[in-house]
N, C-alpha and C positions, 0 to 999 in steps of 0.2 A: 765805356762810359766812366767818366771821372767825376768823383764827388767834389763839391765845392768846399771852400773853407768852413762853411757852416756845418756841413756833415762831419768833418773832422772835429770841429769844436764840440758838437753835440756828443760825439762818441767819447771825447776826452772828459767831458762833464759826467757822463754816465760812469766811466771807469773810475773817476775820482770819487764819485758818490757811493759806488759799490765795488770797492777794490777786490772783493772776494768773488765777484761774478765772472765766470768764464765767458758768458755771453757778452758782457760789456767789453772785455779785453779783445774778444774776437771781432766785435764790431769796430773797435778802434784799429785793430790790425788790418782789417779789410779796407777801412777808409783810408788809412795811411798808404797801404799797398797800392790802391787804385789812384791815389794822388801822386804816386811816384816817390814817396818818402820811405824808401826801402829799409834804411837803417832803423827808423822808428817803428816800422811794421814788424821787423824782426823782434824788437824788444817787446812790443805788444803781444805778438803771437806766442812769445815765450811764456807769458803769464799763465795761460790755461794749462800748459803741461806742468808747470810748477805747482799750481793749485791742485791739480789732480794727482800729484806725486809721481809723474811719469817722465821726469827729466828736467833739465834746466834750459832747454832751447825749443824752438819750434819743431813740430813733427817733420819727418823726412819729406812728406809731400808738400808741406808749406815751404820748407827750405828749397825744394825743387822749383816750386812756382816762383819764389823770389829770385832764384838763380836764373831762370828763364828771363824774367823781367830785367835782370841786371846784365843780360847778354852772355852769361856763363853757361852755355849749353852743355859742355862736357860735365860740369858739376851737376847740372840738373839730371842728365841721363844717368850718372853714377848713383845719385840719390834715389831714383825710382827703380833702378835695375833689379834690386832684390825683390821688392814687392811685386813688380811686374812679372818676374820669372816664376813666382811661387803661387799657384792657384789656391793654396790654402790660406794665403795671407788675406785678412779681411779688407785690406786696401788694394787688393790685386787689380780689380777692374779700373779703378780710378788711376792707379799707378800706370797701367798700360796706356791710358789716354794721355797722361802727362809725358810718357816716353815718346808717344807719337808727336806731341807738341814740341818736345825738346829736339827731336830729330828734324822737324820742320824748321825750327828756328836755326838749327845748325846747317840748313840748306842741304839736307840729305833726304829728300822726299822718297827716293827709291828704297832707302832703308826703312822708312816709315810705312811704306805701302803694304807689305805683307801683314803687319800687325793691324793696320787700319782696316784692311779687308776682313781679317778674322773678327775684329770687334763688331764691324757692321753686320757680318753674317750671323754672329751669335745673337744679335738682338732683333733681327727682322721677324715680324709677326707678333712682337709684344704689344700689349694694349696701348701703352703710352708712346705716342709719336710714330708708331708703326715702322721703326727703323729710321725715321727721318732725322732724328737728333744725331745719329751716328753716320747716316748716309751723307749728310752735308759736309762734315769734316773729311770723310773719305773722298768726296768729290774734290775738295780743296787739295788733298794730297795728290790725287790723280792729275789735277791741273798743274801743280807745281812740278810734277815729274814729267810733264809734257805729253800725257795721255789725254789729249784734248777730246777726241770723240767719246771716250768712255766717261770722261768728266762731264761732258754735256748730257749724256744719257742719265748719269747719276743725279745731276741737278734737276733734270726734267721730272724724273720719277719721285725724287725726294720731296718736291714742293706740292704734291697733290695728294691729299688724304681722302680716306673714304668718307661717305656721308655720315656714318656713325661717329667717326672721330671728329669731324667738323662740328657735329651737334654737341659732343661732350666737351670739346676744347676749342671753341671758335676762335679765341684770341691766339692760341698757339698755332692753329692751322693757318690763319692769315699771316702770322709772322713768318712761319716756315715757308709759305708760298712766296712771300715778298723776298725773303732772303735767297731762296733757291732761284727765283727768276733773275735776281740781280747777279748772282754768281753765274747763271747760265749766260747772261748777256756779256759777262767778262770773258767767258770762253769764246763766244761768238766774235767779240772784238779781237781776240787773239788770233782767231782763224780768218778774220776779215770777212765774216759771213754776214753780209748786210741784210740778207733775207731773214735770217734768224733774229737779228737785232730788231728788225721791223715787226716781227712776230711778238 
């Protein structure tokens, strides 16, 4: 989802009006990042770390994200490797997911698969999304690695929440179901399974 020029302009206005606000610079960084203006996003994302006295550039995870968007998967993986490898790092879990994303962008789904399986397994049974949020990316890694039957099963199970979850998070449940069924149809198309596509 890409913001329009109005969103970038609004974020610039906010940052200009409140130059000491980390939130304003973060909003501008995100708007620029999503609009593809990566050099400007780097500058904007640098401001919160300067304001907080934590350095002169974006955090390693933001730099990794920008590297992925710029097509530099090797740099992205290098940037997240330390935090992903250290369970004590407060950014550990997020860094692990960005490592999966970097490996996927580098067209190395088999290398991403063990970590994606581990992350999905660690979160199954939690109250929010019941593993669906991580099961869907796991299914994508399986699909890209060519494990089509397992990818299909993952998408089928990920898209259907319990009644309690649907009552608590109806919008999220419907979004996950729509996303999962779309991805399941992609697997069916790759398998030329017309019966599954009709379903």
